[in-house]
N, C-alpha and C positions, 0 to 999 in steps of 0.2 A: 655886781656887773650891770652895765646899762642895758636897757631893753634892746637897743640896736645891736649890742655885742651878742646878746642872747640869740637874737634873730639870726645873726651871721653864723653863730656856732651851730645852730640847729639845721642850717642849710646843708643838704647833701652835696659834698664837693664834686665838681666835674660832672654834674648831671647830664645825661644824654639829652640834648636840647637843640639849641640854635645851629650849631655847627653840623650836627648829624642831619638835621632837616635839610639844610642847604646842600650838603654833600649828596644826599639821596636824590634831590631834585636835579642837580647838575648831571648825575649819572644817568638819570632817566631821559634826558634830552637826546635827540638824534645827533649822531656824530657830526653831521653837516653843520649843526648849530655852533659847534666848537670852532669852526673855521671862520665864523662871522666875527664882527667886532665886539668888543667887550660891552658897549652900550646896549646892543641888541640882546646879548645874553642876560644882562642885568634886568632889562625890561621884561624878558620872558619869565625870569625867576619871580619878579614882583607880581606879574599877572597870575602866576600859578599858585603862589603862596596863599594859604587861607588866612583869614583875619586873625584867628587865634595863634597861628604860627608867627605872624608879623608881630603880634604883641609879645610873644615869648622871646623873639629875637631882639626886640627893642629892650625888653627887661634884662636879658642876658648881657647885652652890650653896655647898658647903664651900670649894671652890677660890676662888670669888669672895669669900667671906667672909674667907678667910685673906689674900688679896691686899689687900683693903681694910684689914684689921687691921695688915698689915705697913707700910702707908703712913702710918697715923695718927700714930705717934711722930715721924715726920719732918715731917708736916704741923703737929704741935704745935711742933716746933723752928722752923718757918718763921714761926710767930706770934711766938716769942721774938725771932727775927732782925729781923722787921719792927718790933717795939717798939724795938729798939736803933737802927734807922735813924731812927725818929721822935725818939728822945731826942737823938741826935747831929746831926740835921738833914741826914743824908746822903741821897743819891738812888741809885736802882738802875734800870738798864735791862737787860732780858733780851731778846735776839733769838732768835726761834725760826724758823730758816730750814731749807731742805732740800727734798727732792723732794716732789711731790704725794703725798698719802695716806700720809705717813710718820709720822703720829700727833702732829703739832704741837698741834692744837686740843685733843685729848683730854688731852694732858700739861698744857697751860695750865689746863684746868678742874680737873685733879687738884691742881696746885700752889696754885691760888687758892681751893680749895673752902672752907676755914675762915678765910681772911684777912678782915680788916675791909674790906668792899667800898668804904668811903669813902676808903681810903688806898692803893688800887691801881687801875690802869687797864689794860685790854686794848685794844690798838690794832691793828686790821686794816684798813689803808687800801685803798680801792678804786682804780680807775683815776684818774690825775690829770686835773683839769679842763683846759680849753684854756688858761686863765690860768696854772695851775700848770706847764704844759708849757714856758712861757716863762721860768720862774724856776729858781733853783738847785735841783738834784735833791734835795738834803738838806733844803731849807727846810721842806717840809710835814711832815717827820719831826721836825725840831728844834722846830717849833711844838707838838709833843705830848710833849716831854720832861718828866720828872717834876719836881715841886716838892720842896722839902725834906721828907724823911721819907716820900716816896712811891715806889712801885715801878710801873714801866710795862713791860708785857710786849708786845712787838711780834710779832704773828702774821704773819710775813714782814716784812721791813724794807727799809731802803735798799739792801740787797744784792740786791734784785730786779734792779737795774741790772747786776749781775754774773752773773746766772743766767737768769731767765725772759726778761727783755727782749731780750738779744742773741740768744738761741736762737729766740724767737718773732718777731724782727724788730720789736720795739716800741721800739727805740732804734737810733741809728746806730752804726757802728763807732767813729767819733770820740768819741761820748758814752760808749761802753763803756770805751774805753782811758783817757779822761780821768778817769772815775770811779775806775778801778783805781789810777791814778797818785796821786790826791788823797785817797782815802777815809780812809786811816790817819792822814793829817795832820789831817783834820777831826775824827776821833775823839780824837786827842791834844789838839787845841786846844779843842774845844767840849764834849767829854764827860768826859775824864779831867782835869777842872779842879781842881787843888789837892787831889786826893784826895777830893773831895766826891761825885763820881759814880762808881759802880761799874758797869762794863760787862761783861756776860757774853754771849758769842757762841756759840750752839749750832746745830749743823748735824745734822738728823735724817736718818739714812741707812737706807733700806729696800731690800731686794733687789728685783730686777725681778719675780721670781715672786710675792712677797708684795704688791707694788704692784698687779700685775694682778688678784690675788685680791680686793683691797680695792676696786678699780675695779668689778669684777663685782658686788660686794655693793652698791655705790652705785647701779648701774644698775637692780638688781632690788628695791631697798628704797625705797618711796615716802617714807620718813622721811629718807633720805640722798641722794635724787636731786638735791636743791638744791646738794649739794657738787660735782657734776660741772661742770667749766668747760671752756672752749675749750682751755686748756692741758692739763687732765687727759686729754682725748680724744686728744691727740697725744703724751703723755708717754712711752708705751711705744715708739712709732716713733722718737722723738727721744732715746731713752735714752743713746746714745753721745755725742750733742751736749751733753746736760746733764752727763754724766760729765766731758767735757773741760773744761767751764766750771767744774766743781767743782775740778778739778786746778789750773787757773789761779787760782781764788779763793784756794786755800790757798797757792800760790806767792807771790801778790802782797799778800795782806791778813792773813796770819797773822804777827803780830809778837810780840816779847817783851812789849810793853805792851798789845797788843790781840789776844789769842789766840782761836783757834777750838777748840771741843771737838766732836768727832764722837760722836753718840749712835746706836748700832745699835738700830733700833726695830722689828724684826720681832716681837719680844715686847713688847707694849704695856706690860704691867705693869712689867717690868724697866726699860724706857726711862723710865717715870715715876718709879720709885724712884731710879734713878741721876741723873736730872735734879735731883731734890730734893737729893740729896747734893752735886751740883755747886754749886747755888745756896747751900747752907748753908756749904760750904767756901770760898766766895768772900768771906765776911764774918766778921770776928772779933767775936763778940758775947758778952755776959755770960750765964751760966746754961746754957751748952751742956751737954747730957746727956753724962755720962761712961760710960753703959752702952750707948749706941748706937754702931754701927760706921759711921763716915762715909767710910771708904776706898772709892774707886770700884772697881767691877768692871771689870777691864781687858779683859774680853771685850765689854763694852757701851760703855764710855767710852774713846775714843781721842783723845789729844792731836793737834792739827792737824798738827804736824811728823811724827808717826809715821804718820798716815794718808797724808800726802803721800809718804813713803818707800814705803809699801805700794803706792800707785797707780803710782809711777814704776817699781817692780819689776815690777808687772803689765804695764805698758806695754812694758818691755824684753822680757818673756817672751812676751806674746801680741799685741803690736802696739798694743793699746789698754788703758787702765786699765779694770777691771771694776766697781769699786764706785761 
């Protein structure tokens, strides 16, 4: 890994910095100031800021700009890839699964930012209705599969039945085991049909410490409080239970035809960048850039079989897998 990549990886994501400093300053101003024009407010803020704060704000802005610019060439490649799918009539399904607060939603927004919104869909299904509970578990997902030339991104998928539902008691043990036994057959029969549908299964993996930090941010930020759910509130206490289900998930549903890719997502920017590379490498399309490096970062992207070996080794050493 390059030195710049190492530097990025070691950076603490979303550090309290520039935004917090400016927010605190604005709050500290007299209410009358808010009635004045924006130029005067900006001038007051600049006068009040200390030199070290100004340096920090400039550094943060530059870092965000560089991160954004690093993604753009890959976002342009995604547009090329999508055009290829339309020309060939192929379909693409991308599953974004993993722990709560692992960055799935933000990555989906980054992936789709410049795509033609008429040719992709983001599906985030809520709780099944009473009628849906009586039907095949996969049915409500199959109903939302892509048409020719379309990409569908599932923000959580049918694999809820292998993770959240058994841990939280939302399904029976029989339903859980039946799903694990049949799911890869479903994928081979209904999804990987004659090479027309491309399936990419991504599991976003965040550390327990980083998950706790993100939950705290959600609790204290009125713009993010809606993200907190019943499952979120218990995720830390049930960490080991979710880890065990992840291990079984990889043992039972990672196959040669239907692989899992683990994305280490403590660093949101690197998780988004590497996800784009994974998507682009899953499709052979014309006009691929020869100047971009599409090779995955092995510290961020882990094949499912390697992640399973890591977890089994941890279980042997510590009694339980840790990741």
